[in-house]
N, C-alpha and C positions, 0 to 999 in steps of 0.2 A: 387834698381835701381841706377846705377852709375850716379853721378851728374858731368858730364864732358862735355866739348865743345872744338871744334877746329875751329878757325876762321882765315881768312886772309883778308888783305886789300892791294890792289896794286893800286898805283896812279903814276902819273909822278914824284912825290916827294918822295914817300916811298914804301917799300915792307915789310909788317908786317905779321908774322904768330905766332899765340898764341894757345897753348893747356893748358887748366886748368882743374884740378880735385879738386872740392871743399872739398872733404873728404879725402884729402891726408895727407902727413906727413911732408910737408914743403920742398920737394925735388925741387930744382931749376936748370934749365939748360938755362941760359940767355946769349944771344949774341946780343949786340947792338953796334953801332959805338961810343957811349959815355960811357966811363968807369964808371963815377959817376952815370949815369942813370942805367947802369947794376947793380951796387952795390945797388941802391935803390929798384929795382925790385926784386933782391934777398932777400932783407929784407921783402918785401911784401909777398913773398912765404913762407919764413921760419917762420916769426912771425904770419902769417895768417893761417898756417897749410894747405896751398894750394900746390898741385904739379903743377908746372908752367914751361912750355917750351916756350921760346921766341926766335924768329929770326927776327931781325929788321935791315933793311938797309934804308938809307935815304940821302938826300942832305945836309949832315953836312958840306960840303964845303961852303955852304951859311951860315947856323947856325943850331943849334939843335932843332929849334922850330917845324918843320914839323914832325920830327921823334918822338919827345917827345909827342906832341899832339896826333898823330895817334896811338902811342903805348898805351896811356891812353884810347883812344876810343876803341881800339880792346880788351884790357884786360877787360874793362868794359862790352863790348858786350859779351865777352866770359863768364863772370860771370853771366850776365843776361840770356844767353842761357842755361848755366849749371843749373840754378835754376828751369828751366821748368815752371810749373804753380805756383810756390812759395808756394804751399800748405804745411802747417806744419812748415814753417820757423819762426825763432824768429822775423825777419823783421828789428828790430832796433839793433843798436850796438853803443857802445861808448867806448872810452879808453882815459885815461890821463896817459902819460908816461914821466918819467924823462930820460934824457941822459946828464950826468954831470950837467952843469949849466942850461941846457935847460929843459923846461917843456912844453909838447905839448899835445893838446887835439883834438880828432876827434869824431864827432857824425855823424851817417848816418841812413837813413831810406830807405829801398829797396821798395819804395812806387810806383814806376812806374812814378813818377813825378820828373823831373830833376830840381835841383836847387843847385847852388854852392855858398858858402859863404867863402871868404878868409880873415882870420884875422891873417895871419902870419906876415905881415908888413915887408917883406924882401926888402933890398936895392938892387939897381942895382950893381951886382958884379959877379964874376965868381969863380967856384970851378973847377980847371983844365980847361977843354974845355966845362964845363957845366955852362950856365948862370943861376944864382940863380933864376931868375924870371920863369924859366921853371918848377920849382916845382909846381907853381900854374897852369901852362899850363897843366901839367900832371893830376893834381887833377880835374880840370874842364873837361878835356877830359874823364876821368874815370867816372865822374858823368853823363855826357851825354851818354856814352856808356852803363853804368849799369842802366840808368834811375833811379837814386837815388837822394835823398836829402843829400848833403854832406857839413858839416861845418868843417873847419880846422883852428885851432887857436894856436898861440904861447902864452903861459902864461908867460914864462920867457925865457931868453936866449940871448947870445951874439954871440956865435960861429955858423956861418952859416951852417957848416957841421952838427953840433949837432942838430940844429933846424930842418933842412930838414930831416935828418935821423930819428929824433924823430917823426916827422909828418908822415913819411912813415910807421914807426913801429906802430904808433897809428892807422893809417888807417888799417893796417893788423889785429890788434887785434879787432878793431871795426867790420871789415868785418867778421872775424871768428865768432864773437858773433851773427851777424845778419843772417848769412847763416845757423846757427845751426838748426837742425830739433828738434822741441820741442813738436810737436803734429801732427794732421792730417788735421786741418781745415785751411782755408785761413785767415791770420791775418788781416782782414779788415771788418769793418761794412758795407762798400759799396758793398762787394762781389767781388771786383776786385782790383788788384794792378797794374793798368795801368792808364794812364791819363784820 
């Protein structure tokens, strides 16, 4: 059975459409109004082995917050929907990745319980039109949408581009590990992966 999902979210602030195939080959077709965000979502697809199509519009004339948050939520919800009943998945994933001087770590649990821990320690700054703090906004939105426990940590690094990109790549690799089918049973002693 194909593990795919297509979801949309339309509000007065954003219009988001996402299609995800968990068992893809890393094919990405990403359009957002924030080039750095598009670049990060492309990393998520390619390094996560996901096929991902994104069309995002938003009120970036105000700032990029609404678009970034809503995109995180919708991608997370699409992953959650594509997982179905989660039977047989690995459930947990983690990755520690270097990118030049930066070393980033992500751990996640597709538990059905939302919790986000941010240990990136990013300053207020901008990369092009992308406010650096929006990386945390995306990750928190993704955790809410996917109903997962997500920890994102910078272990080393100075270059903000490298740190954020390293964290997105680490999320991609951790997600790839967590969604992998390793059996037939539900990986929970409670018998459910919901709250």
